[in-house]
gemmi code that builds the backbone of each chain (N, CA, C; Angstrom):
import gemmi

chains = {
    "A": [
        ("MET", (102.594, -4.135, -165.964), (101.126, -3.705, -165.645), (101.663, -3.263, -164.128)),
        ("PRO", (100.750, -2.413, -163.698), (100.593, -1.963, -162.618), (100.348, -2.721, -161.479)),
        ("ILE", (100.646, -2.284, -160.056), (100.747, -3.488, -159.178), (98.637, -3.252, -158.598)),
        ("SER", (98.388, -1.959, -159.066), (97.063, -1.959, -159.039), (95.940, -3.132, -159.956)),
        ("CYS", (96.473, -3.443, -160.618), (95.948, -4.147, -161.966), (96.139, -5.526, -161.355)),
        ("ASP", (96.782, -6.056, -160.274), (96.957, -7.066, -159.986), (96.227, -7.472, -158.901)),
        ("ASN", (95.879, -6.269, -158.227), (94.827, -6.148, -157.010), (93.460, -6.528, -157.660)),
        ("VAL", (93.224, -6.236, -158.714), (91.895, -6.144, -159.365), (91.639, -7.557, -160.006)),
        ("TYR", (92.625, -8.321, -160.192), (92.727, -9.624, -160.794), (92.558, -10.707, -159.310)),
        ("ALA", (93.546, -10.468, -157.937), (92.855, -10.743, -156.904), (91.666, -10.863, -156.540)),
        ("MET", (91.034, -9.609, -156.271), (89.986, -9.597, -156.213), (89.184, -10.404, -156.864)),
        ("SER", (89.158, -10.537, -158.010), (88.227, -11.123, -159.047), (87.937, -12.771, -158.679)),
        ("THR", (89.024, -12.894, -158.645), (89.420, -14.266, -157.970), (88.785, -14.891, -157.066)),
        ("LYS", (88.595, -13.747, -155.884), (87.949, -13.981, -154.875), (86.871, -14.331, -154.903)),
        ("THR", (86.108, -12.853, -155.418), (84.598, -13.248, -155.971), (83.989, -14.105, -156.315)),
        ("GLU", (84.780, -14.698, -157.702), (84.828, -15.643, -158.346), (84.499, -17.415, -157.478)),
        ("GLN", (85.681, -17.196, -157.023), (85.873, -18.469, -155.967), (84.668, -18.397, -154.875)),
        ("HIS", (84.590, -17.733, -154.216), (82.968, -17.157, -153.560), (81.626, -17.733, -154.155)),
        ("GLU", (81.522, -17.080, -155.630), (80.487, -17.345, -156.429), (80.337, -19.246, -156.555)),
        ("ARG", (81.504, -19.911, -157.290), (81.618, -21.189, -157.235), (81.087, -22.060, -156.216)),
        ("GLN", (81.575, -21.554, -154.859), (81.655, -22.296, -153.725), (79.901, -22.280, -153.677)),
        ("GLU", (78.855, -21.080, -153.984), (77.725, -20.453, -153.376), (77.201, -21.390, -154.517)),
        ("GLY", (77.576, -21.487, -155.882), (76.948, -21.856, -156.655), (75.916, -20.884, -157.392)),
        ("ILE", (76.770, -19.947, -157.643), (76.296, -19.094, -158.421), (76.566, -18.724, -159.979)),
        ("GLN", (75.506, -18.575, -160.800), (76.183, -18.398, -162.262), (75.672, -17.257, -162.820)),
        ("VAL", (76.573, -16.447, -163.663), (76.020, -15.747, -164.518), (75.575, -15.815, -165.555)),
        ("TYR", (74.337, -15.325, -166.033), (73.567, -15.453, -167.240), (73.049, -14.226, -167.800)),
        ("GLU", (72.881, -14.393, -168.966), (72.243, -13.368, -169.937), (70.912, -13.803, -170.344)),
        ("LEU", (69.610, -13.209, -170.634), (68.834, -13.323, -171.338), (68.775, -12.466, -172.421)),
        ("GLY", (68.860, -12.721, -173.717), (68.570, -11.416, -174.775), (67.357, -12.265, -175.386)),
        ("PHE", (66.611, -11.089, -175.886), (65.078, -11.259, -176.276), (64.307, -10.074, -177.060)),
        ("HIS", (63.450, -11.051, -178.269), (63.143, -9.965, -178.965), (61.534, -9.801, -178.679)),
        ("PHE", (61.113, -8.569, -178.164), (59.134, -8.638, -178.279), (58.716, -8.150, -179.386)),
        ("VAL", (57.452, -8.604, -179.857), (56.834, -8.658, -180.943), (56.652, -7.059, -180.787)),
        ("PRO", (57.052, -6.927, -182.374), (57.042, -5.122, -182.558), (55.562, -4.609, -182.446)),
        ("THR", (54.439, -5.263, -182.468), (53.305, -4.783, -182.309), (52.605, -4.085, -181.002)),
        ("LEU", (53.692, -4.514, -180.122), (53.043, -3.818, -178.610), (53.667, -2.260, -178.974)),
        ("SER", (53.130, -1.182, -178.093), (53.553, -0.187, -177.805), (54.475, 0.129, -177.215)),
        ("GLU", (55.037, 1.466, -177.332), (56.085, 1.903, -176.576), (56.186, 1.694, -174.991)),
        ("ASP", (54.870, 1.736, -174.584), (54.641, 1.865, -173.045), (54.762, 0.193, -172.685)),
        ("GLU", (53.880, -0.481, -173.688), (53.405, -1.521, -173.277), (54.855, -2.555, -173.046)),
        ("VAL", (56.104, -2.140, -174.085), (56.866, -2.985, -173.912), (57.928, -2.655, -172.693)),
        ("VAL", (57.793, -1.231, -171.897), (58.266, -1.303, -170.564), (57.416, -1.896, -169.486)),
        ("VAL", (56.479, -2.100, -169.851), (55.739, -2.977, -168.764), (55.729, -4.704, -168.974)),
        ("GLN", (56.219, -5.353, -169.936), (56.457, -6.715, -170.770), (58.033, -6.536, -169.783)),
        ("PHE", (58.856, -5.493, -170.208), (60.127, -5.709, -169.480), (60.574, -6.032, -168.362)),
        ("SER", (59.339, -4.903, -167.402), (59.629, -5.196, -165.840), (58.998, -6.223, -165.573)),
        ("HIS", (57.715, -6.899, -166.195), (57.266, -8.029, -165.917), (58.240, -9.689, -166.202)),
        ("LEU", (58.831, -9.398, -167.022), (60.105, -10.151, -167.983), (61.050, -10.145, -166.425)),
        ("LYS", (61.558, -8.852, -165.669), (62.374, -9.124, -164.842), (61.685, -9.236, -163.509)),
        ("SER", (60.869, -9.246, -163.134), (60.141, -9.458, -161.878), (60.049, -11.085, -161.814)),
        ("LEU", (59.289, -11.703, -163.104), (59.828, -13.265, -163.071), (61.111, -13.754, -162.747)),
        ("ILE", (62.472, -13.176, -163.170), (63.735, -13.161, -162.711), (63.832, -13.407, -161.301)),
        ("GLU", (63.380, -12.287, -161.154), (63.693, -11.785, -159.382), (63.252, -12.937, -158.206)),
        ("LYS", (61.872, -13.464, -159.250), (60.976, -14.459, -158.014), (61.910, -15.422, -158.209)),
        ("LYS", (62.554, -15.914, -158.748), (63.438, -16.772, -158.864), (64.642, -16.889, -158.179)),
        ("GLY", (64.727, -15.152, -157.256), (66.442, -15.450, -156.685), (67.288, -14.641, -157.414)),
        ("GLY", (66.967, -14.329, -158.745), (68.218, -13.831, -159.587), (68.587, -11.928, -159.004)),
        ("THR", (69.881, -11.659, -158.951), (70.216, -10.338, -158.667), (70.724, -10.186, -160.592)),
        ("PHE", (69.942, -8.724, -160.733), (70.513, -8.322, -161.879), (71.652, -7.555, -161.946)),
        ("ILE", (72.753, -7.749, -162.988), (73.626, -6.856, -163.260), (73.764, -5.591, -164.114)),
        ("SER", (73.059, -6.286, -165.140), (73.097, -4.806, -166.148), (72.011, -5.573, -167.423)),
        ("GLU", (71.566, -4.471, -167.816), (70.244, -4.518, -168.857), (70.294, -3.468, -169.740)),
        ("GLU", (69.852, -3.695, -170.814), (69.327, -2.902, -172.322), (67.687, -3.283, -172.194)),
        ("THR", (67.008, -1.713, -172.146), (65.896, -1.777, -172.322), (64.975, -2.181, -173.417)),
        ("PRO", (64.377, -2.951, -174.509), (64.134, -2.930, -175.545), (63.695, -1.965, -176.678)),
        ("LEU", (64.578, -2.128, -177.856), (64.694, -1.122, -178.451), (64.256, -1.723, -179.818)),
        ("MET", (63.507, -0.836, -180.845), (63.286, -1.266, -182.231), (64.415, -1.677, -182.551)),
        ("THR", (64.385, -2.734, -183.040), (65.370, -3.208, -184.298), (64.720, -4.081, -185.625)),
        ("LYS", (65.689, -3.786, -186.791), (65.135, -4.740, -187.919), (65.902, -5.845, -187.642)),
        ("LEU", (65.342, -6.857, -188.213), (65.658, -8.687, -188.197), (66.308, -8.364, -189.704)),
        ("ALA", (67.784, -9.469, -189.191), (68.414, -9.792, -190.232), (67.091, -11.142, -191.315)),
        ("TYR", (66.556, -11.727, -190.661), (65.834, -12.409, -191.735), (64.207, -12.495, -190.960)),
        ("GLU", (63.168, -13.286, -191.732), (62.041, -12.897, -191.165), (61.612, -14.156, -189.946)),
        ("ILE", (61.189, -13.992, -188.976), (60.994, -14.880, -188.045), (59.056, -15.207, -187.561)),
        ("SER", (58.569, -16.020, -187.787), (57.207, -16.289, -187.737), (56.642, -16.764, -186.148)),
        ("LYS", (56.147, -16.617, -185.880), (55.836, -16.943, -184.516), (54.227, -17.745, -184.416)),
        ("THR", (53.962, -18.825, -184.242), (52.646, -19.200, -183.849), (51.838, -18.981, -182.669)),
        ("VAL", (50.945, -18.860, -182.556), (50.026, -17.726, -181.460), (48.638, -18.398, -181.944)),
        ("LYS", (47.986, -19.630, -181.152), (46.661, -19.994, -181.168), (46.245, -20.338, -182.897)),
        ("ALA", (46.966, -21.240, -183.348), (47.366, -21.904, -184.877), (47.204, -20.365, -185.890)),
        ("THR", (47.632, -19.788, -185.631), (47.976, -18.039, -186.434), (49.198, -17.627, -186.301)),
        ("LYS", (49.518, -17.928, -187.567), (51.035, -18.054, -187.984), (51.728, -16.639, -188.274)),
        ("LYS", (52.245, -15.388, -188.011), (52.495, -14.217, -187.813), (53.897, -14.241, -188.319)),
        ("ARG", (53.985, -13.719, -189.075), (55.617, -13.435, -189.599), (55.843, -11.694, -189.304)),
        ("TYR", (57.194, -11.567, -188.633), (57.716, -10.298, -188.237), (58.924, -10.320, -188.849)),
        ("THR", (59.590, -9.159, -189.379), (60.827, -8.410, -189.970), (61.403, -7.386, -188.703)),
        ("SER", (60.802, -7.211, -187.844), (61.500, -6.067, -187.166), (60.924, -6.796, -185.333)),
        ("ALA", (61.949, -6.172, -184.314), (60.992, -6.639, -183.025), (61.829, -5.626, -182.212)),
        ("PHE", (61.703, -5.885, -180.821), (62.220, -5.042, -180.001), (63.391, -5.930, -179.155)),
        ("PHE", (64.097, -5.258, -179.416), (65.622, -6.576, -178.826), (66.010, -5.915, -177.742)),
        ("GLY", (65.896, -6.673, -176.810), (66.802, -6.348, -175.419), (67.320, -7.133, -174.590)),
        ("TRP", (68.357, -7.077, -173.357), (68.977, -7.952, -172.664), (68.904, -7.545, -171.590)),
        ("VAL", (69.049, -8.598, -170.702), (69.291, -8.469, -169.260), (70.425, -9.322, -168.239)),
        ("LYS", (71.291, -9.199, -168.064), (72.197, -9.914, -167.020), (72.381, -9.919, -165.862)),
        ("PHE", (71.970, -11.207, -165.427), (71.716, -11.632, -163.806), (72.531, -12.932, -163.408)),
        ("SER", (72.890, -12.931, -162.160), (73.123, -13.988, -161.375), (72.444, -14.761, -160.474)),
        ("VAL", (72.453, -16.145, -160.976), (71.392, -16.740, -160.009), (72.134, -18.551, -160.301)),
        ("ASN", (71.417, -19.269, -159.313), (71.584, -20.481, -158.733), (71.131, -21.264, -160.023)),
        ("PRO", (72.319, -22.170, -160.734), (72.149, -22.872, -161.979), (70.888, -23.708, -161.867)),
        ("GLU", (69.855, -23.977, -160.468), (69.048, -24.516, -160.225), (67.721, -24.126, -161.127)),
        ("ALA", (68.041, -23.078, -161.029), (66.854, -21.768, -160.832), (66.689, -21.620, -162.302)),
        ("ILE", (67.717, -21.973, -163.312), (67.395, -21.337, -164.553), (66.614, -22.093, -165.660)),
        ("ALA", (66.131, -23.106, -165.170), (65.353, -24.280, -165.928), (63.890, -23.351, -165.356)),
        ("PRO", (63.597, -23.480, -164.307), (62.452, -22.892, -164.446), (61.998, -21.714, -164.915)),
        ("ILE", (63.081, -20.593, -164.922), (63.379, -18.982, -165.697), (62.994, -19.626, -167.186)),
        ("GLU", (63.779, -20.464, -167.564), (63.663, -21.058, -169.177), (62.419, -21.359, -169.712)),
        ("LYS", (61.723, -21.873, -168.579), (60.182, -22.537, -169.049), (59.205, -21.211, -168.476)),
        ("GLU", (59.207, -20.312, -167.677), (58.343, -19.137, -168.076), (58.609, -18.220, -169.253)),
        ("VAL", (59.978, -18.299, -169.667), (60.349, -17.213, -170.618), (59.745, -17.888, -171.885)),
        ("LYS", (59.816, -18.864, -171.588), (59.258, -19.713, -173.074), (57.685, -19.904, -173.261)),
        ("ALA", (57.263, -19.550, -172.161), (55.457, -19.125, -172.096), (54.941, -17.905, -172.387)),
        ("PHE", (56.023, -17.240, -172.114), (55.443, -15.884, -172.394), (55.403, -15.414, -173.762)),
        ("GLU", (54.329, -14.400, -174.339), (53.376, -14.628, -175.220), (54.206, -13.582, -175.858)),
        ("SER", (54.453, -12.699, -175.790), (54.881, -10.934, -176.426), (56.826, -11.510, -176.839)),
        ("ILE", (56.928, -12.525, -176.815), (58.294, -12.760, -176.864), (58.694, -13.515, -177.885)),
        ("LEU", (59.113, -13.388, -179.023), (59.234, -13.485, -180.616), (60.454, -14.699, -180.070)),
        ("ARG", (61.200, -14.485, -179.782), (62.684, -15.098, -179.684), (63.227, -14.766, -178.689)),
        ("TYR", (64.399, -16.063, -177.938), (65.031, -15.831, -176.646), (65.880, -16.235, -177.111)),
        ("ILE", (67.376, -16.035, -176.099), (68.499, -17.030, -176.186), (68.803, -16.528, -174.320)),
        ("ILE", (69.584, -17.997, -173.740), (69.991, -17.427, -172.669), (71.155, -18.127, -172.722)),
        ("ILE", (72.330, -17.316, -172.587), (73.682, -17.974, -172.452), (74.241, -17.722, -170.743)),
        ("THR", (75.306, -18.403, -170.863), (76.102, -18.235, -169.615), (76.736, -17.077, -170.090)),
        ("THR", (77.670, -16.309, -169.061), (78.390, -15.283, -169.011), (79.100, -14.738, -167.919)),
        ("VAL", (80.039, -13.684, -168.095), (80.977, -13.183, -166.847), (80.183, -12.018, -166.290)),
        ("ARG", (80.637, -11.812, -165.593), (79.944, -10.176, -164.642), (80.765, -9.257, -165.352)),
        ("GLU", (81.647, -9.241, -165.966), (82.053, -7.758, -166.556), (81.431, -7.447, -167.932)),
        ("ASN", (81.899, -6.117, -168.337), (81.267, -5.566, -169.543), (81.836, -6.483, -170.694)),
        ("THR", (80.897, -6.813, -171.777), (81.765, -7.644, -172.380), (81.536, -6.761, -174.051)),
        ("LEU", (80.777, -5.645, -173.675), (80.115, -5.022, -174.780), (81.378, -4.384, -175.223)),
        ("VAL", (81.704, -3.824, -176.899), (83.002, -3.096, -176.990), (82.695, -2.236, -177.847)),
        ("GLY", (81.570, -3.000, -178.968), (81.203, -1.712, -179.844), (80.226, -0.355, -180.348)),
        ("SER", (79.290, -0.966, -179.307), (77.990, -0.129, -179.471), (77.894, 0.410, -177.677)),
        ("ARG", (79.167, 0.895, -177.022), (79.082, 1.011, -175.805), (78.555, 1.969, -175.373)),
        ("GLU", (78.353, 3.525, -176.337), (77.872, 4.574, -175.883), (76.325, 4.108, -175.570)),
        ("ALA", (76.207, 3.424, -176.896), (74.642, 3.377, -176.667), (73.803, 2.627, -175.149)),
        ("VAL", (74.989, 1.617, -175.155), (74.525, 0.798, -173.956), (74.548, 1.500, -172.684)),
        ("SER", (75.631, 2.089, -172.551), (76.020, 2.949, -171.310), (74.422, 4.092, -171.056)),
        ("ALA", (74.170, 4.395, -171.891), (73.242, 5.524, -171.691), (71.536, 4.766, -171.577)),
        ("ALA", (71.592, 3.756, -172.277), (70.363, 2.928, -172.099), (70.790, 2.385, -170.470)),
        ("THR", (72.124, 2.269, -169.944), (71.913, 1.667, -168.649), (71.476, 2.703, -167.520)),
        ("LEU", (72.216, 3.779, -167.863), (71.612, 5.309, -167.315), (70.343, 5.473, -167.250)),
        ("ALA", (69.727, 5.262, -168.489), (68.215, 5.982, -168.451), (67.467, 4.628, -167.066)),
        ("ALA", (68.156, 3.704, -167.543), (67.489, 2.266, -166.424), (68.051, 2.386, -165.069)),
        ("SER", (68.621, 3.071, -164.886), (69.675, 3.618, -163.177), (68.541, 4.341, -162.903)),
        ("LYS", (68.471, 5.763, -163.727), (67.330, 6.713, -163.156), (65.963, 6.224, -162.797)),
        ("LYS", (65.840, 5.319, -163.618), (64.167, 4.478, -163.436), (64.367, 3.603, -162.197)),
        ("GLY", (65.376, 2.530, -162.330), (65.504, 1.729, -161.391), (66.295, 1.669, -159.933)),
        ("GLY", (67.224, 2.623, -160.614), (68.137, 3.086, -159.267), (69.406, 1.541, -159.256)),
        ("SER", (69.686, 1.206, -160.559), (70.285, 0.101, -160.069), (71.894, 1.135, -160.113)),
        ("LYS", (73.095, 0.310, -159.663), (74.263, 0.362, -158.848), (75.196, 0.659, -160.524)),
        ("GLU", (75.442, 0.204, -161.395), (76.181, 0.109, -162.228), (76.142, 1.361, -163.661)),
        ("ALA", (75.928, 2.685, -163.205), (75.478, 3.753, -164.132), (76.946, 3.367, -164.609)),
        ("GLY", (78.386, 3.872, -163.970), (79.328, 4.577, -164.115), (80.105, 2.730, -164.841)),
        ("SER", (79.743, 1.680, -164.245), (80.609, 0.738, -164.753), (80.610, -0.033, -166.068)),
        ("GLU", (79.409, 0.818, -166.991), (79.692, 0.115, -168.514), (80.754, 0.624, -168.956)),
        ("ALA", (81.046, 2.399, -169.010), (82.077, 2.507, -169.428), (83.252, 2.508, -169.078)),
        ("GLU", (83.353, 2.399, -167.606), (84.263, 1.845, -167.091), (85.364, 0.634, -167.097)),
        ("ALA", (84.251, -0.141, -167.378), (84.536, -1.394, -167.466), (86.169, -1.755, -168.579)),
        ("SER", (85.810, -1.187, -169.595), (86.625, -1.446, -171.106), (88.043, -0.479, -170.773)),
        ("VAL", (88.095, 0.096, -169.758), (89.276, 0.907, -169.431), (90.175, -0.009, -168.656)),
        ("GLU", (91.424, 0.158, -169.766), (92.306, -1.260, -168.812), (93.471, -0.736, -167.959)),
        ("THR", (93.226, 0.689, -167.984), (94.162, 1.025, -167.183), (93.145, 1.795, -165.355)),
        ("THR", (92.464, 1.381, -165.284), (91.284, 1.628, -164.515), (92.109, 1.483, -163.018)),
        ("PRO", (92.094, 2.520, -162.170), (92.754, 2.092, -160.904), (91.905, 1.750, -159.843)),
        ("ALA", (92.542, 0.643, -159.046), (91.435, -0.358, -158.599), (90.932, 0.372, -157.384)),
        ("ASP", (91.192, 1.532, -156.965), (90.544, 2.371, -155.602), (89.520, 3.231, -156.438)),
        ("GLU", (89.434, 3.487, -157.472), (88.441, 4.154, -157.949), (87.353, 3.182, -158.416)),
        ("THR", (87.618, 1.700, -158.730), (86.791, 1.229, -159.191), (85.145, 0.398, -158.157)),
        ("PRO", (83.994, 0.726, -158.545), (83.153, 0.413, -157.807), (84.001, -1.060, -157.150)),
        ("VAL", (82.402, -1.471, -156.355), (82.533, -2.805, -155.551), (82.720, -3.883, -156.571)),
        ("THR", (81.500, -4.118, -157.441), (81.388, -4.875, -157.966), (81.798, -4.540, -159.781)),
        ("SER", (82.127, -3.622, -160.365), (81.992, -2.993, -161.469), (82.729, -4.203, -162.011)),
        ("VAL", (84.418, -4.154, -161.981), (85.259, -4.221, -162.973), (85.874, -5.729, -162.262)),
        ("GLU", (85.280, -6.677, -162.980), (85.941, -7.923, -162.834), (86.280, -8.495, -163.947)),
        ("GLU", (88.008, -8.422, -163.908), (88.606, -9.239, -165.031), (88.442, -10.896, -164.711)),
        ("THR", (88.336, -11.610, -165.659), (88.322, -12.926, -165.303), (89.857, -13.443, -165.434)),
        ("PRO", (90.190, -14.214, -164.684), (91.615, -14.780, -164.875), (91.596, -15.583, -165.893)),
        ("ILE", (92.932, -15.489, -166.579), (92.998, -16.379, -168.068), (93.101, -18.094, -167.146)),
        ("ALA", (93.464, -18.316, -165.873), (93.996, -19.591, -165.809), (92.647, -20.397, -165.821)),
        ("GLU", (92.702, -21.738, -166.639), (91.711, -22.636, -166.921), (91.941, -23.802, -166.468)),
    ],
    "B": [
        ("MET", (110.579, -9.875, -187.858), (109.859, -10.259, -186.333), (108.108, -9.680, -186.850)),
        ("ILE", (107.518, -10.643, -186.579), (105.904, -10.879, -186.927), (105.233, -9.812, -185.937)),
        ("THR", (104.464, -8.686, -186.528), (103.432, -8.352, -185.668), (102.301, -8.721, -185.418)),
        ("LYS", (102.084, -8.809, -184.116), (100.536, -9.013, -183.602), (99.432, -8.556, -184.542)),
        ("GLN", (98.636, -9.609, -184.982), (97.592, -9.347, -186.317), (96.490, -9.415, -185.423)),
        ("CYS", (95.854, -10.312, -184.610), (94.585, -10.700, -184.240), (93.629, -9.523, -183.635)),
        ("TYR", (92.629, -9.338, -184.478), (91.623, -7.375, -183.305), (91.804, -7.892, -182.322)),
        ("PHE", (91.585, -9.145, -181.548), (90.764, -9.186, -180.511), (91.986, -9.100, -179.736)),
        ("SER", (93.577, -9.589, -179.379), (94.383, -9.461, -179.007), (94.642, -8.322, -179.143)),
        ("GLN", (94.860, -7.137, -179.692), (95.526, -5.540, -180.239), (94.566, -5.140, -179.501)),
        ("ASN", (93.077, -5.086, -179.182), (92.557, -4.606, -178.713), (91.936, -4.846, -176.875)),
        ("ASN", (92.607, -6.260, -176.839), (92.423, -6.171, -175.617), (90.776, -7.233, -175.208)),
        ("ILE", (90.153, -7.552, -176.030), (88.970, -8.385, -175.921), (88.917, -9.927, -175.444)),
        ("LYS", (88.279, -9.609, -174.607), (88.616, -11.007, -173.770), (87.329, -12.098, -173.869)),
        ("HIS", (86.265, -10.913, -174.056), (85.244, -11.902, -174.247), (84.085, -11.182, -175.605)),
        ("ILE", (83.665, -12.458, -176.408), (83.324, -11.613, -177.846), (81.591, -11.790, -177.454)),
        ("ASP", (81.259, -10.515, -177.462), (79.540, -10.939, -177.164), (78.969, -10.719, -178.805)),
        ("TYR", (77.642, -11.657, -178.468), (76.712, -11.762, -179.808), (76.203, -10.570, -179.982)),
        ("LYS", (76.053, -9.594, -179.348), (75.038, -8.341, -179.465), (76.187, -7.381, -180.038)),
        ("ASP", (77.457, -7.861, -180.295), (78.655, -6.332, -180.058), (78.775, -7.042, -182.146)),
        ("VAL", (77.522, -6.201, -182.763), (77.091, -7.000, -184.167), (78.437, -6.016, -184.740)),
        ("ASP", (78.493, -4.458, -184.418), (79.641, -4.265, -185.116), (81.024, -4.600, -185.094)),
        ("VAL", (81.380, -5.208, -184.327), (82.868, -6.144, -183.873), (82.671, -7.480, -185.032)),
        ("ILE", (81.512, -8.347, -184.836), (81.309, -9.579, -185.182), (81.406, -9.187, -186.680)),
        ("SER", (80.676, -8.203, -187.390), (80.441, -8.363, -188.966), (81.712, -7.745, -189.392)),
        ("LYS", (82.727, -7.544, -189.148), (83.942, -7.633, -189.196), (84.222, -8.615, -190.033)),
        ("PHE", (83.604, -10.205, -189.298), (84.654, -11.357, -189.657), (83.401, -12.258, -190.064)),
        ("ILE", (82.804, -11.688, -191.166), (82.008, -12.317, -192.116), (81.863, -11.694, -193.592)),
        ("ASN", (81.438, -12.723, -194.140), (81.988, -11.749, -195.851), (80.962, -11.712, -196.201)),
        ("PRO", (80.632, -11.012, -197.537), (79.604, -10.364, -197.876), (78.148, -11.374, -197.804)),
        ("HIS", (78.449, -12.633, -197.976), (77.594, -13.310, -198.126), (77.027, -13.800, -196.425)),
        ("GLY", (77.502, -13.472, -195.943), (77.386, -13.829, -194.357), (78.253, -14.830, -193.849)),
        ("ARG", (79.310, -15.200, -194.236), (79.583, -16.445, -193.834), (80.712, -16.344, -193.123)),
        ("ILE", (81.378, -17.095, -191.982), (82.341, -16.743, -190.988), (83.976, -16.759, -192.044)),
        ("ILE", (84.524, -16.134, -191.712), (85.891, -15.440, -192.523), (86.736, -16.706, -191.577)),
        ("GLY", (87.552, -17.390, -192.229), (88.710, -18.419, -191.561), (89.460, -17.848, -190.778)),
        ("ARG", (90.349, -18.421, -189.940), (91.174, -17.731, -189.201), (92.914, -17.497, -190.419)),
        ("LYS", (93.151, -18.213, -191.342), (94.066, -17.567, -192.180), (93.510, -16.346, -192.832)),
        ("ARG", (92.421, -16.145, -192.984), (92.509, -14.697, -193.642), (92.381, -13.660, -192.713)),
        ("SER", (91.710, -13.756, -191.436), (91.186, -12.640, -190.799), (92.903, -12.922, -189.485)),
        ("GLY", (93.484, -13.490, -189.178), (94.424, -13.902, -188.616), (94.142, -13.438, -187.036)),
        ("VAL", (93.231, -14.012, -186.562), (92.311, -14.077, -185.653), (92.834, -15.294, -184.704)),
        ("THR", (93.404, -15.101, -183.385), (94.148, -16.327, -182.685), (93.127, -17.324, -182.270)),
        ("ALA", (93.216, -18.854, -182.207), (92.526, -19.800, -182.469), (91.667, -19.618, -181.166)),
        ("LYS", (92.268, -19.230, -180.132), (91.093, -19.308, -179.008), (89.822, -17.931, -179.338)),
        ("SER", (90.310, -17.014, -179.776), (89.120, -15.737, -179.928), (88.575, -16.511, -180.986)),
        ("GLN", (88.827, -17.274, -182.079), (88.536, -17.542, -183.397), (86.785, -18.832, -183.126)),
        ("ARG", (87.020, -19.460, -182.033), (86.143, -20.330, -181.379), (85.263, -19.266, -180.612)),
        ("GLN", (85.756, -18.268, -180.064), (84.593, -17.386, -179.076), (83.842, -16.697, -180.371)),
        ("LEU", (84.525, -16.005, -181.240), (83.871, -15.228, -182.651), (82.793, -16.053, -183.178)),
        ("ALA", (83.007, -17.208, -183.531), (82.047, -18.058, -184.413), (81.020, -18.445, -183.175)),
        ("THR", (81.622, -18.919, -182.102), (80.169, -19.046, -181.034), (79.211, -17.709, -181.032)),
        ("ALA", (79.875, -16.397, -180.972), (79.135, -15.388, -181.151), (78.426, -15.209, -182.389)),
        ("ILE", (78.905, -15.546, -183.385), (78.283, -15.342, -184.778), (76.964, -15.791, -184.709)),
        ("LYS", (77.550, -17.382, -184.309), (76.155, -18.130, -184.232), (75.066, -17.628, -183.716)),
        ("ARG", (75.293, -16.877, -182.756), (74.440, -16.853, -181.696), (73.500, -15.319, -182.081)),
        ("ALA", (74.492, -14.631, -182.454), (74.027, -13.156, -183.133), (72.908, -13.643, -184.497)),
        ("ARG", (73.312, -14.878, -185.305), (72.086, -15.341, -186.283), (71.015, -15.915, -186.006)),
        ("PHE", (71.226, -16.472, -184.935), (69.784, -17.116, -184.432), (69.132, -15.926, -183.498)),
        ("MET", (69.866, -14.766, -183.445), (68.742, -14.025, -182.825), (68.441, -12.734, -183.396)),
        ("ALA", (68.746, -13.189, -185.032), (68.664, -12.666, -186.220), (69.222, -11.043, -186.288)),
        ("LEU", (70.502, -10.806, -185.380), (71.160, -9.662, -185.497), (71.796, -9.706, -186.995)),
        ("LEU", (72.135, -11.080, -186.954), (73.146, -11.379, -187.979), (72.260, -12.005, -189.301)),
        ("PRO", (72.547, -12.090, -190.453), (71.769, -13.093, -191.596), (72.806, -14.068, -191.465)),
        ("TYR", (71.707, -15.411, -191.712), (72.535, -16.538, -191.927), (72.692, -16.672, -193.117)),
        ("VAL", (71.980, -15.974, -194.226), (72.720, -16.197, -195.382), (72.478, -14.301, -196.202)),
        ("ALA", (73.492, -13.823, -196.642), (72.789, -12.468, -197.208), (73.211, -12.567, -198.952)),
        ("ASN", (72.624, -11.556, -199.431), (72.467, -11.703, -200.958), (73.122, -10.679, -201.187)),
    ],
}
model = gemmi.Model(1)
for chain_id, residues in chains.items():
    chain = gemmi.Chain(chain_id)
    for i, (resn, *xyz) in enumerate(residues, 1):
        res = gemmi.Residue()
        res.name, res.seqid = resn, gemmi.SeqId(i, " ")
        for name, pos in zip(("N", "CA", "C"), xyz):
            atom = gemmi.Atom()
            atom.name, atom.element = name, gemmi.Element(name[0])
            atom.pos, atom.b_iso = gemmi.Position(*pos), 0.0
            res.add_atom(atom)
        chain.add_residue(res)
    model.add_chain(chain)
structure = gemmi.Structure()
structure.add_model(model)
structure.setup_entities()
């Protein structure tokens, strides 16, 4: 591997150490919105969800706007004594970094979100972890960046290219995790 | 000489994402069960990550618990 690659590693260790000191952790919230929402309502609910995270001090890394997907099995949700069954939903996710102390209150609010059918919160890494459906994701991120003005339009596509020269990389996009454990 | 067989090592995949249904569905059998290391040739480290990813994908209904 060329020297430029080593630089990327050195850079990532520095930011990661910095993050550890600050007590910042990268999380990802994946969720299903109920399919009864209209396309416009989904966008509204998604921005509502994001504002909730932002309020708790989260900074967004990447996201995918909810898309209608078929569920692998039926999921039911009980709202006010009525049980409803769904076989499809709007699946979206958002990756953000936040102080670990803030994640419990975030989860509490997400849990109370009425249009969310199911959610998952996982700890993850800053770099892009998607491989298979990259085109779809980068397109979605591009669309999102057009709307929200986010910074990582190119990073999704770039993150996976292993021979990316260090001087070309945007400040935060490509960050390989060092293997040291 | 034994060639490297692990799909994730070959493709330089360091983190396995539960949303990557195209990738992780290669490692489940028609019933939806996780294929073991002996058959898939995945390294121990990747297999652990893979198992977590598949279980998360099942929870989020991206993959079935039981397929028929």
